[in-house]
PyMOL Python script that loads the backbone (N, CA, C, O; Angstrom):
from pymol import cmd

cmd.read_pdbstr("""\
ATOM      1  N   MET A   1      -2.601  15.454 124.990  1.00  0.00           N
ATOM      2  CA  MET A   1      -2.090  15.781 126.383  1.00  0.00           C
ATOM      3  C   MET A   1      -2.996  17.020 126.922  1.00  0.00           C
ATOM      4  O   MET A   1      -3.248  18.036 126.276  1.00  0.00           O
ATOM      5  N   LYS A   2      -3.394  16.749 128.126  1.00  0.00           N
ATOM      6  CA  LYS A   2      -4.151  17.744 128.800  1.00  0.00           C
ATOM      7  C   LYS A   2      -3.198  18.766 129.507  1.00  0.00           C
ATOM      8  O   LYS A   2      -2.123  18.416 129.993  1.00  0.00           O
ATOM      9  N   THR A   3      -3.676  20.086 129.532  1.00  0.00           N
ATOM     10  CA  THR A   3      -2.961  21.127 130.194  1.00  0.00           C
ATOM     11  C   THR A   3      -3.650  21.330 131.566  1.00  0.00           C
ATOM     12  O   THR A   3      -4.845  21.625 131.542  1.00  0.00           O
ATOM     13  N   ILE A   4      -3.046  21.209 132.718  1.00  0.00           N
ATOM     14  CA  ILE A   4      -3.783  21.382 133.980  1.00  0.00           C
ATOM     15  C   ILE A   4      -2.968  22.604 134.701  1.00  0.00           C
ATOM     16  O   ILE A   4      -1.744  22.654 134.814  1.00  0.00           O
ATOM     17  N   LYS A   5      -3.856  23.529 135.142  1.00  0.00           N
ATOM     18  CA  LYS A   5      -3.243  24.751 135.760  1.00  0.00           C
ATOM     19  C   LYS A   5      -3.860  24.707 136.974  1.00  0.00           C
ATOM     20  O   LYS A   5      -5.078  24.543 137.045  1.00  0.00           O
ATOM     21  N   ILE A   6      -2.999  24.866 138.180  1.00  0.00           N
ATOM     22  CA  ILE A   6      -3.448  25.065 139.580  1.00  0.00           C
ATOM     23  C   ILE A   6      -3.222  26.386 139.817  1.00  0.00           C
ATOM     24  O   ILE A   6      -2.073  26.824 139.767  1.00  0.00           O
ATOM     25  N   LEU A   7      -4.337  27.220 140.117  1.00  0.00           N
ATOM     26  CA  LEU A   7      -4.320  28.580 140.488  1.00  0.00           C
ATOM     27  C   LEU A   7      -4.247  28.827 141.933  1.00  0.00           C
ATOM     28  O   LEU A   7      -5.108  28.307 142.643  1.00  0.00           O
ATOM     29  N   GLY A   8      -3.297  29.581 142.479  1.00  0.00           N
ATOM     30  CA  GLY A   8      -3.154  29.770 143.901  1.00  0.00           C
ATOM     31  C   GLY A   8      -1.797  30.489 144.064  1.00  0.00           C
ATOM     32  O   GLY A   8      -0.821  30.419 143.317  1.00  0.00           O
ATOM     33  N   THR A   9      -1.963  31.262 145.315  1.00  0.00           N
ATOM     34  CA  THR A   9      -0.816  32.037 145.754  1.00  0.00           C
ATOM     35  C   THR A   9       0.243  31.438 146.445  1.00  0.00           C
ATOM     36  O   THR A   9       1.295  32.040 146.658  1.00  0.00           O
ATOM     37  N   GLY A  10      -0.001  30.118 146.863  1.00  0.00           N
ATOM     38  CA  GLY A  10       1.000  29.342 147.639  1.00  0.00           C
ATOM     39  C   GLY A  10       0.321  29.005 149.063  1.00  0.00           C
ATOM     40  O   GLY A  10       1.033  28.437 149.891  1.00  0.00           O
ATOM     41  N   CYS A  11      -0.814  29.272 149.352  1.00  0.00           N
ATOM     42  CA  CYS A  11      -1.400  28.864 150.670  1.00  0.00           C
ATOM     43  C   CYS A  11      -1.499  27.423 150.823  1.00  0.00           C
ATOM     44  O   CYS A  11      -1.425  26.710 149.821  1.00  0.00           O
ATOM     45  N   PRO A  12      -1.661  26.920 151.991  1.00  0.00           N
ATOM     46  CA  PRO A  12      -1.604  25.472 152.112  1.00  0.00           C
ATOM     47  C   PRO A  12      -2.600  24.695 151.439  1.00  0.00           C
ATOM     48  O   PRO A  12      -2.371  23.529 151.117  1.00  0.00           O
ATOM     49  N   LYS A  13      -3.798  25.319 151.182  1.00  0.00           N
ATOM     50  CA  LYS A  13      -4.838  24.578 150.435  1.00  0.00           C
ATOM     51  C   LYS A  13      -4.348  24.515 148.993  1.00  0.00           C
ATOM     52  O   LYS A  13      -4.517  23.485 148.340  1.00  0.00           O
ATOM     53  N   CYS A  14      -3.737  25.601 148.470  1.00  0.00           N
ATOM     54  CA  CYS A  14      -3.229  25.496 147.195  1.00  0.00           C
ATOM     55  C   CYS A  14      -2.172  24.434 146.903  1.00  0.00           C
ATOM     56  O   CYS A  14      -2.159  23.816 145.839  1.00  0.00           O
ATOM     57  N   LYS A  15      -1.327  24.251 147.838  1.00  0.00           N
ATOM     58  CA  LYS A  15      -0.198  23.290 147.997  1.00  0.00           C
ATOM     59  C   LYS A  15      -0.858  21.797 147.994  1.00  0.00           C
ATOM     60  O   LYS A  15      -0.424  20.837 147.359  1.00  0.00           O
ATOM     61  N   GLN A  16      -1.967  21.814 148.817  1.00  0.00           N
ATOM     62  CA  GLN A  16      -2.645  20.478 148.899  1.00  0.00           C
ATOM     63  C   GLN A  16      -3.455  20.116 147.654  1.00  0.00           C
ATOM     64  O   GLN A  16      -3.692  18.941 147.377  1.00  0.00           O
ATOM     65  N   THR A  17      -3.871  21.128 146.917  1.00  0.00           N
ATOM     66  CA  THR A  17      -4.622  20.996 145.656  1.00  0.00           C
ATOM     67  C   THR A  17      -3.493  20.412 144.643  1.00  0.00           C
ATOM     68  O   THR A  17      -3.739  19.429 143.945  1.00  0.00           O
ATOM     69  N   GLU A  18      -2.305  21.046 144.608  1.00  0.00           N
ATOM     70  CA  GLU A  18      -1.265  20.609 143.651  1.00  0.00           C
ATOM     71  C   GLU A  18      -0.917  19.103 143.991  1.00  0.00           C
ATOM     72  O   GLU A  18      -0.621  18.336 143.075  1.00  0.00           O
ATOM     73  N   ALA A  19      -0.948  18.742 145.106  1.00  0.00           N
ATOM     74  CA  ALA A  19      -0.575  17.509 145.570  1.00  0.00           C
ATOM     75  C   ALA A  19      -1.540  16.412 145.062  1.00  0.00           C
ATOM     76  O   ALA A  19      -1.133  15.343 144.606  1.00  0.00           O
ATOM     77  N   VAL A  20      -2.846  16.748 145.172  1.00  0.00           N
ATOM     78  CA  VAL A  20      -4.016  15.847 144.919  1.00  0.00           C
ATOM     79  C   VAL A  20      -4.059  15.904 143.215  1.00  0.00           C
ATOM     80  O   VAL A  20      -4.344  14.869 142.612  1.00  0.00           O
ATOM     81  N   VAL A  21      -3.790  17.051 142.528  1.00  0.00           N
ATOM     82  CA  VAL A  21      -3.741  16.926 141.052  1.00  0.00           C
ATOM     83  C   VAL A  21      -2.549  15.944 140.721  1.00  0.00           C
ATOM     84  O   VAL A  21      -2.746  14.979 139.983  1.00  0.00           O
ATOM     85  N   ARG A  22      -1.423  16.175 141.222  1.00  0.00           N
ATOM     86  CA  ARG A  22      -0.320  15.238 140.556  1.00  0.00           C
ATOM     87  C   ARG A  22      -0.488  13.823 141.083  1.00  0.00           C
ATOM     88  O   ARG A  22       0.033  12.944 140.396  1.00  0.00           O
ATOM     89  N   LYS A  23      -1.103  13.468 142.145  1.00  0.00           N
ATOM     90  CA  LYS A  23      -1.300  12.031 142.528  1.00  0.00           C
ATOM     91  C   LYS A  23      -2.355  11.520 141.450  1.00  0.00           C
ATOM     92  O   LYS A  23      -2.190  10.424 140.913  1.00  0.00           O
ATOM     93  N   ALA A  24      -3.515  12.388 141.121  1.00  0.00           N
ATOM     94  CA  ALA A  24      -4.643  11.887 140.326  1.00  0.00           C
ATOM     95  C   ALA A  24      -3.984  11.542 138.842  1.00  0.00           C
ATOM     96  O   ALA A  24      -4.300  10.555 138.178  1.00  0.00           O
ATOM     97  N   VAL A  25      -3.090  12.459 138.479  1.00  0.00           N
ATOM     98  CA  VAL A  25      -2.420  12.260 137.006  1.00  0.00           C
ATOM     99  C   VAL A  25      -1.609  10.879 137.230  1.00  0.00           C
ATOM    100  O   VAL A  25      -1.701   9.916 136.469  1.00  0.00           O
ATOM    101  N   ALA A  26      -0.867  10.922 138.292  1.00  0.00           N
ATOM    102  CA  ALA A  26       0.000   9.616 138.212  1.00  0.00           C
ATOM    103  C   ALA A  26      -0.819   8.386 138.416  1.00  0.00           C
ATOM    104  O   ALA A  26      -0.560   7.377 137.760  1.00  0.00           O
ATOM    105  N   ASP A  27      -1.788   8.404 139.280  1.00  0.00           N
ATOM    106  CA  ASP A  27      -2.636   7.222 139.395  1.00  0.00           C
ATOM    107  C   ASP A  27      -3.214   6.771 137.974  1.00  0.00           C
ATOM    108  O   ASP A  27      -3.259   5.595 137.612  1.00  0.00           O
ATOM    109  N   LEU A  28      -3.623   7.797 137.263  1.00  0.00           N
ATOM    110  CA  LEU A  28      -4.321   7.427 136.006  1.00  0.00           C
ATOM    111  C   LEU A  28      -3.257   7.057 134.845  1.00  0.00           C
ATOM    112  O   LEU A  28      -3.528   6.444 133.813  1.00  0.00           O
ATOM    113  N   GLY A  29      -2.064   7.528 135.205  1.00  0.00           N
ATOM    114  CA  GLY A  29      -1.032   7.387 134.127  1.00  0.00           C
ATOM    115  C   GLY A  29      -1.282   8.478 133.011  1.00  0.00           C
ATOM    116  O   GLY A  29      -0.738   8.335 131.917  1.00  0.00           O
ATOM    117  N   ALA A  30      -2.032   9.480 133.245  1.00  0.00           N
ATOM    118  CA  ALA A  30      -2.318  10.505 132.153  1.00  0.00           C
ATOM    119  C   ALA A  30      -1.228  11.328 131.633  1.00  0.00           C
ATOM    120  O   ALA A  30      -0.292  11.756 132.309  1.00  0.00           O
ATOM    121  N   ASP A  31      -1.401  11.507 130.466  1.00  0.00           N
ATOM    122  CA  ASP A  31      -0.261  12.573 129.843  1.00  0.00           C
ATOM    123  C   ASP A  31      -0.747  13.902 129.991  1.00  0.00           C
ATOM    124  O   ASP A  31      -1.639  14.292 129.238  1.00  0.00           O
ATOM    125  N   ALA A  32      -0.242  14.694 130.923  1.00  0.00           N
ATOM    126  CA  ALA A  32      -0.712  15.947 131.322  1.00  0.00           C
ATOM    127  C   ALA A  32       0.582  16.884 131.565  1.00  0.00           C
ATOM    128  O   ALA A  32       1.668  16.472 131.973  1.00  0.00           O
ATOM    129  N   ASP A  33       0.272  18.197 131.244  1.00  0.00           N
ATOM    130  CA  ASP A  33       1.278  19.198 131.532  1.00  0.00           C
ATOM    131  C   ASP A  33       0.684  19.994 132.725  1.00  0.00           C
ATOM    132  O   ASP A  33      -0.252  20.777 132.566  1.00  0.00           O
ATOM    133  N   ILE A  34       1.307  19.744 134.006  1.00  0.00           N
ATOM    134  CA  ILE A  34       0.701  20.391 135.187  1.00  0.00           C
ATOM    135  C   ILE A  34       1.677  21.677 135.258  1.00  0.00           C
ATOM    136  O   ILE A  34       2.901  21.653 135.130  1.00  0.00           O
ATOM    137  N   GLN A  35       0.847  22.824 135.494  1.00  0.00           N
ATOM    138  CA  GLN A  35       1.473  24.180 135.790  1.00  0.00           C
ATOM    139  C   GLN A  35       0.945  24.869 136.916  1.00  0.00           C
ATOM    140  O   GLN A  35      -0.276  24.972 137.040  1.00  0.00           O
ATOM    141  N   LYS A  36       1.735  25.356 137.758  1.00  0.00           N
ATOM    142  CA  LYS A  36       1.368  26.080 139.019  1.00  0.00           C
ATOM    143  C   LYS A  36       1.324  27.578 138.737  1.00  0.00           C
ATOM    144  O   LYS A  36       2.388  28.131 138.459  1.00  0.00           O
ATOM    145  N   VAL A  37       0.250  28.256 138.778  1.00  0.00           N
ATOM    146  CA  VAL A  37       0.018  29.709 138.592  1.00  0.00           C
ATOM    147  C   VAL A  37      -0.101  30.401 139.884  1.00  0.00           C
ATOM    148  O   VAL A  37      -1.085  30.218 140.601  1.00  0.00           O
ATOM    149  N   GLU A  38       0.925  31.242 140.233  1.00  0.00           N
ATOM    150  CA  GLU A  38       0.866  31.931 141.429  1.00  0.00           C
ATOM    151  C   GLU A  38       0.781  33.335 141.328  1.00  0.00           C
ATOM    152  O   GLU A  38       0.469  33.984 142.326  1.00  0.00           O
ATOM    153  N   ASP A  39       1.025  33.900 140.227  1.00  0.00           N
ATOM    154  CA  ASP A  39       0.908  35.380 139.894  1.00  0.00           C
ATOM    155  C   ASP A  39      -0.507  35.852 140.003  1.00  0.00           C
ATOM    156  O   ASP A  39      -1.349  35.338 139.267  1.00  0.00           O
ATOM    157  N   ILE A  40      -0.861  36.827 140.894  1.00  0.00           N
ATOM    158  CA  ILE A  40      -2.191  37.204 141.010  1.00  0.00           C
ATOM    159  C   ILE A  40      -2.887  37.858 139.606  1.00  0.00           C
ATOM    160  O   ILE A  40      -4.082  37.709 139.348  1.00  0.00           O
ATOM    161  N   GLN A  41      -2.031  38.538 138.824  1.00  0.00           N
ATOM    162  CA  GLN A  41      -2.592  39.067 137.691  1.00  0.00           C
ATOM    163  C   GLN A  41      -2.993  37.842 136.688  1.00  0.00           C
ATOM    164  O   GLN A  41      -4.019  37.915 136.012  1.00  0.00           O
ATOM    165  N   ASP A  42      -2.224  36.845 136.637  1.00  0.00           N
ATOM    166  CA  ASP A  42      -2.460  35.708 135.782  1.00  0.00           C
ATOM    167  C   ASP A  42      -3.719  35.093 136.430  1.00  0.00           C
ATOM    168  O   ASP A  42      -4.641  34.816 135.662  1.00  0.00           O
ATOM    169  N   ILE A  43      -3.865  34.856 137.681  1.00  0.00           N
ATOM    170  CA  ILE A  43      -5.062  34.207 138.251  1.00  0.00           C
ATOM    171  C   ILE A  43      -6.325  34.949 137.981  1.00  0.00           C
ATOM    172  O   ILE A  43      -7.382  34.380 137.707  1.00  0.00           O
ATOM    173  N   MET A  44      -6.173  36.282 138.071  1.00  0.00           N
ATOM    174  CA  MET A  44      -7.387  37.194 137.603  1.00  0.00           C
ATOM    175  C   MET A  44      -7.988  37.102 136.321  1.00  0.00           C
ATOM    176  O   MET A  44      -9.176  37.344 136.109  1.00  0.00           O
ATOM    177  N   GLN A  45      -7.119  36.733 135.424  1.00  0.00           N
ATOM    178  CA  GLN A  45      -7.701  36.470 133.961  1.00  0.00           C
ATOM    179  C   GLN A  45      -8.784  35.354 133.942  1.00  0.00           C
ATOM    180  O   GLN A  45      -9.639  35.259 133.062  1.00  0.00           O
ATOM    181  N   TYR A  46      -8.650  34.465 135.075  1.00  0.00           N
ATOM    182  CA  TYR A  46      -9.653  33.435 134.981  1.00  0.00           C
ATOM    183  C   TYR A  46     -11.033  33.764 135.649  1.00  0.00           C
ATOM    184  O   TYR A  46     -11.882  32.876 135.734  1.00  0.00           O
ATOM    185  N   ASN A  47     -11.260  34.986 136.107  1.00  0.00           N
ATOM    186  CA  ASN A  47     -12.221  35.439 136.744  1.00  0.00           C
ATOM    187  C   ASN A  47     -12.886  34.658 137.879  1.00  0.00           C
ATOM    188  O   ASN A  47     -14.108  34.554 137.983  1.00  0.00           O
ATOM    189  N   ILE A  48     -12.006  34.120 138.716  1.00  0.00           N
ATOM    190  CA  ILE A  48     -12.395  33.511 139.846  1.00  0.00           C
ATOM    191  C   ILE A  48     -12.084  34.412 141.109  1.00  0.00           C
ATOM    192  O   ILE A  48     -11.125  35.183 141.134  1.00  0.00           O
ATOM    193  N   LEU A  49     -13.061  34.236 142.258  1.00  0.00           N
ATOM    194  CA  LEU A  49     -12.915  34.978 143.303  1.00  0.00           C
ATOM    195  C   LEU A  49     -12.230  34.269 144.485  1.00  0.00           C
ATOM    196  O   LEU A  49     -11.882  34.958 145.444  1.00  0.00           O
ATOM    197  N   SER A  50     -12.015  32.951 144.484  1.00  0.00           N
ATOM    198  CA  SER A  50     -11.274  32.339 145.558  1.00  0.00           C
ATOM    199  C   SER A  50     -10.556  31.227 144.982  1.00  0.00           C
ATOM    200  O   SER A  50     -10.957  30.543 144.041  1.00  0.00           O
ATOM    201  N   THR A  51      -9.299  31.070 145.703  1.00  0.00           N
ATOM    202  CA  THR A  51      -8.422  29.987 145.365  1.00  0.00           C
ATOM    203  C   THR A  51      -8.397  28.903 146.319  1.00  0.00           C
ATOM    204  O   THR A  51      -8.883  29.162 147.420  1.00  0.00           O
ATOM    205  N   PRO A  52      -7.897  27.648 146.114  1.00  0.00           N
ATOM    206  CA  PRO A  52      -7.437  27.218 144.822  1.00  0.00           C
ATOM    207  C   PRO A  52      -8.379  27.163 143.832  1.00  0.00           C
ATOM    208  O   PRO A  52      -9.576  27.328 144.067  1.00  0.00           O
ATOM    209  N   ALA A  53      -7.866  26.909 142.570  1.00  0.00           N
ATOM    210  CA  ALA A  53      -8.827  26.618 141.334  1.00  0.00           C
ATOM    211  C   ALA A  53      -8.067  25.616 140.478  1.00  0.00           C
ATOM    212  O   ALA A  53      -6.837  25.579 140.526  1.00  0.00           O
ATOM    213  N   VAL A  54      -8.698  24.886 139.777  1.00  0.00           N
ATOM    214  CA  VAL A  54      -8.080  23.873 138.962  1.00  0.00           C
ATOM    215  C   VAL A  54      -8.662  24.083 137.584  1.00  0.00           C
ATOM    216  O   VAL A  54      -9.871  23.921 137.417  1.00  0.00           O
ATOM    217  N   VAL A  55      -7.792  24.470 136.488  1.00  0.00           N
ATOM    218  CA  VAL A  55      -8.197  24.734 135.141  1.00  0.00           C
ATOM    219  C   VAL A  55      -7.631  23.571 134.260  1.00  0.00           C
ATOM    220  O   VAL A  55      -6.439  23.269 134.308  1.00  0.00           O
ATOM    221  N   ILE A  56      -8.509  22.945 133.472  1.00  0.00           N
ATOM    222  CA  ILE A  56      -8.096  21.948 132.601  1.00  0.00           C
ATOM    223  C   ILE A  56      -8.511  22.185 131.185  1.00  0.00           C
ATOM    224  O   ILE A  56      -9.682  22.191 130.806  1.00  0.00           O
ATOM    225  N   ASP A  57      -7.472  22.378 130.441  1.00  0.00           N
ATOM    226  CA  ASP A  57      -7.578  22.866 129.103  1.00  0.00           C
ATOM    227  C   ASP A  57      -8.364  24.048 128.868  1.00  0.00           C
ATOM    228  O   ASP A  57      -9.293  24.143 128.066  1.00  0.00           O
ATOM    229  N   GLU A  58      -7.847  25.079 129.748  1.00  0.00           N
ATOM    230  CA  GLU A  58      -8.508  26.393 129.763  1.00  0.00           C
ATOM    231  C   GLU A  58      -9.722  26.607 130.280  1.00  0.00           C
ATOM    232  O   GLU A  58     -10.228  27.725 130.175  1.00  0.00           O
ATOM    233  N   VAL A  59     -10.356  25.613 130.895  1.00  0.00           N
ATOM    234  CA  VAL A  59     -11.749  25.786 131.478  1.00  0.00           C
ATOM    235  C   VAL A  59     -11.654  25.518 132.965  1.00  0.00           C
ATOM    236  O   VAL A  59     -11.150  24.507 133.454  1.00  0.00           O
ATOM    237  N   VAL A  60     -12.211  26.570 133.665  1.00  0.00           N
ATOM    238  CA  VAL A  60     -12.056  26.215 135.115  1.00  0.00           C
ATOM    239  C   VAL A  60     -13.071  25.229 135.549  1.00  0.00           C
ATOM    240  O   VAL A  60     -14.247  25.295 135.190  1.00  0.00           O
ATOM    241  N   GLN A  61     -12.578  24.286 136.352  1.00  0.00           N
ATOM    242  CA  GLN A  61     -13.513  23.077 136.663  1.00  0.00           C
ATOM    243  C   GLN A  61     -13.664  23.085 138.068  1.00  0.00           C
ATOM    244  O   GLN A  61     -14.677  22.572 138.542  1.00  0.00           O
ATOM    245  N   ILE A  62     -12.651  23.684 138.946  1.00  0.00           N
ATOM    246  CA  ILE A  62     -12.957  23.591 140.299  1.00  0.00           C
ATOM    247  C   ILE A  62     -12.534  24.876 141.029  1.00  0.00           C
ATOM    248  O   ILE A  62     -11.456  25.371 140.699  1.00  0.00           O
ATOM    249  N   LYS A  63     -13.154  25.378 141.840  1.00  0.00           N
ATOM    250  CA  LYS A  63     -12.689  26.721 142.416  1.00  0.00           C
ATOM    251  C   LYS A  63     -13.078  26.965 143.794  1.00  0.00           C
ATOM    252  O   LYS A  63     -14.214  26.648 144.145  1.00  0.00           O
ATOM    253  N   GLY A  64     -12.304  27.468 144.576  1.00  0.00           N
ATOM    254  CA  GLY A  64     -12.409  27.838 146.067  1.00  0.00           C
ATOM    255  C   GLY A  64     -12.534  26.687 146.919  1.00  0.00           C
ATOM    256  O   GLY A  64     -13.074  26.786 148.021  1.00  0.00           O
ATOM    257  N   ARG A  65     -12.016  25.469 146.432  1.00  0.00           N
ATOM    258  CA  ARG A  65     -11.903  24.371 147.255  1.00  0.00           C
ATOM    259  C   ARG A  65     -10.854  23.307 146.887  1.00  0.00           C
ATOM    260  O   ARG A  65     -10.434  23.286 145.730  1.00  0.00           O
ATOM    261  N   VAL A  66     -10.425  22.466 147.750  1.00  0.00           N
ATOM    262  CA  VAL A  66      -9.571  21.403 147.540  1.00  0.00           C
ATOM    263  C   VAL A  66     -10.281  20.227 146.927  1.00  0.00           C
ATOM    264  O   VAL A  66     -11.146  19.680 147.610  1.00  0.00           O
ATOM    265  N   PRO A  67     -10.041  19.808 145.815  1.00  0.00           N
ATOM    266  CA  PRO A  67     -10.803  18.741 145.156  1.00  0.00           C
ATOM    267  C   PRO A  67     -10.271  17.282 145.790  1.00  0.00           C
ATOM    268  O   PRO A  67      -9.212  17.157 146.405  1.00  0.00           O
ATOM    269  N   ASN A  68     -11.069  16.381 145.557  1.00  0.00           N
ATOM    270  CA  ASN A  68     -10.636  14.899 146.060  1.00  0.00           C
ATOM    271  C   ASN A  68     -10.091  14.340 144.742  1.00  0.00           C
ATOM    272  O   ASN A  68     -10.351  14.841 143.648  1.00  0.00           O
ATOM    273  N   ALA A  69      -9.304  13.247 144.929  1.00  0.00           N
ATOM    274  CA  ALA A  69      -8.612  12.621 143.845  1.00  0.00           C
ATOM    275  C   ALA A  69      -9.646  11.843 142.888  1.00  0.00           C
ATOM    276  O   ALA A  69      -9.413  11.853 141.679  1.00  0.00           O
ATOM    277  N   ALA A  70     -10.779  11.169 143.382  1.00  0.00           N
ATOM    278  CA  ALA A  70     -11.786  10.613 142.530  1.00  0.00           C
ATOM    279  C   ALA A  70     -12.352  11.859 141.657  1.00  0.00           C
ATOM    280  O   ALA A  70     -12.473  11.721 140.439  1.00  0.00           O
ATOM    281  N   GLU A  71     -12.653  12.922 142.213  1.00  0.00           N
ATOM    282  CA  GLU A  71     -13.257  13.955 141.288  1.00  0.00           C
ATOM    283  C   GLU A  71     -12.333  14.369 140.198  1.00  0.00           C
ATOM    284  O   GLU A  71     -12.748  14.603 139.062  1.00  0.00           O
ATOM    285  N   LEU A  72     -11.027  14.464 140.555  1.00  0.00           N
ATOM    286  CA  LEU A  72     -10.106  14.825 139.481  1.00  0.00           C
ATOM    287  C   LEU A  72      -9.938  13.825 138.387  1.00  0.00           C
ATOM    288  O   LEU A  72      -9.766  14.120 137.204  1.00  0.00           O
ATOM    289  N   GLU A  73     -10.005  12.524 138.918  1.00  0.00           N
ATOM    290  CA  GLU A  73      -9.772  11.474 137.901  1.00  0.00           C
ATOM    291  C   GLU A  73     -10.975  11.452 137.077  1.00  0.00           C
ATOM    292  O   GLU A  73     -10.775  11.187 135.891  1.00  0.00           O
ATOM    293  N   ALA A  74     -12.168  11.669 137.431  1.00  0.00           N
ATOM    294  CA  ALA A  74     -13.456  11.824 136.621  1.00  0.00           C
ATOM    295  C   ALA A  74     -13.281  12.965 135.569  1.00  0.00           C
ATOM    296  O   ALA A  74     -13.652  12.793 134.408  1.00  0.00           O
ATOM    297  N   LEU A  75     -12.705  14.144 135.993  1.00  0.00           N
ATOM    298  CA  LEU A  75     -12.540  15.280 135.112  1.00  0.00           C
ATOM    299  C   LEU A  75     -11.421  14.835 134.142  1.00  0.00           C
ATOM    300  O   LEU A  75     -11.612  15.132 132.963  1.00  0.00           O
ATOM    301  N   LEU A  76     -10.317  14.191 134.437  1.00  0.00           N
ATOM    302  CA  LEU A  76      -9.280  13.853 133.634  1.00  0.00           C
ATOM    303  C   LEU A  76      -9.727  12.906 132.616  1.00  0.00           C
ATOM    304  O   LEU A  76      -9.234  13.005 131.492  1.00  0.00           O
ATOM    305  N   LYS A  77     -10.654  11.942 132.874  1.00  0.00           N
ATOM    306  CA  LYS A  77     -11.095  10.820 131.873  1.00  0.00           C
ATOM    307  C   LYS A  77     -12.106  11.505 130.887  1.00  0.00           C
ATOM    308  O   LYS A  77     -12.202  11.021 129.759  1.00  0.00           O
ATOM    309  N   ALA A  78     -12.868  12.596 131.229  1.00  0.00           N
ATOM    310  CA  ALA A  78     -13.744  13.259 130.451  1.00  0.00           C
ATOM    311  C   ALA A  78     -13.202  13.759 129.228  1.00  0.00           C
ATOM    312  O   ALA A  78     -13.919  14.381 128.444  1.00  0.00           O
TER     313      ALA A  78
END
""", "prot")
cmd.dss("prot")
cmd.show_as("cartoon", "prot")
cmd.util.cbc("prot")
cmd.orient("prot")
């Protein structure tokens, strides 16, 4: 099972990223634990300068932009 964290303080792009992640996981039928991280102290531990960010199994994969579903599906299959 993959652990996916969406880092963001709750801005519209962060919410859009969460929706895209959930859709990609559902479309793949993947077994994933999706977590929304909004606490700025927790986000700072990942050494990113802009949100939203997507962390898969503790590796920052996407930062500073909203990913598309195809990109997320490719990352989840890897």
